[in-house]
C-alpha angles and dihedrals in degrees: 000000000000097000098073093029092054091045094052091045091049091051091051092047092049088056093045091242110154111232141153141197113256136163126042094341091055089046088056091051087054093049105269116111121199134153121264137166097217144020124244128217123184134209139153094211105114092197086086089070090072107100091209090064089070099051092114092055091043088055088055093062094265118141110224120196116184116198118185118205120230124237092274095049115104087220128063087219148293131251115205120202121196131180126175113263095014137090114261122249124219117202104202116202116209128199106209135089093228088058092052088050090052090054091048090055093052117123123217113250122199098241111173090331094309119110098224115176113242125196117246119257091255092050091046088054090051092050091048092048089051092051088049103190127138092258089050091053090050090049092052091050091050093047092051091050096048103034094034126257091233090058095048108030099073093054092043093049092047092056099032095092088067091061128080118276091252090062091050091050091051090051090052091050092049093047093049087051 
């Protein structure tokens, strides 16, 4: 999994595009292992939605599929990278300032020799609450159990007012257990 993930991260870093590992791979870094078919990176830099930006990877036999979100989409878009024999990588593009701040707080993790930035547990909780699906709710519950609710909750609750009301309601349901 790390080959294509590390390559996409390196390309972003070379272009000074802030990004961070999120999703199941970030969960694994924070101590929760679960199966996934891809790896997810996150940014708020919309420059990544320009197909021409990825010409170097395309020349390396990497399929690059840019999908731009419409005005009603909570995401600015997604760029999917696929290479034969490797797990695909989704580069999710957020729209909000709090998401950019979460990426800025990411800490490099030595994954397979590559220093890929990974969002903090609290920021991962916020991203999961924002996504709001059943798997996301399970992930939040697992993160709170492994990392410790007392370590994460104050940061989450401090930033929660910046998220949509649905995310705040999900947090309340999870916390009431």
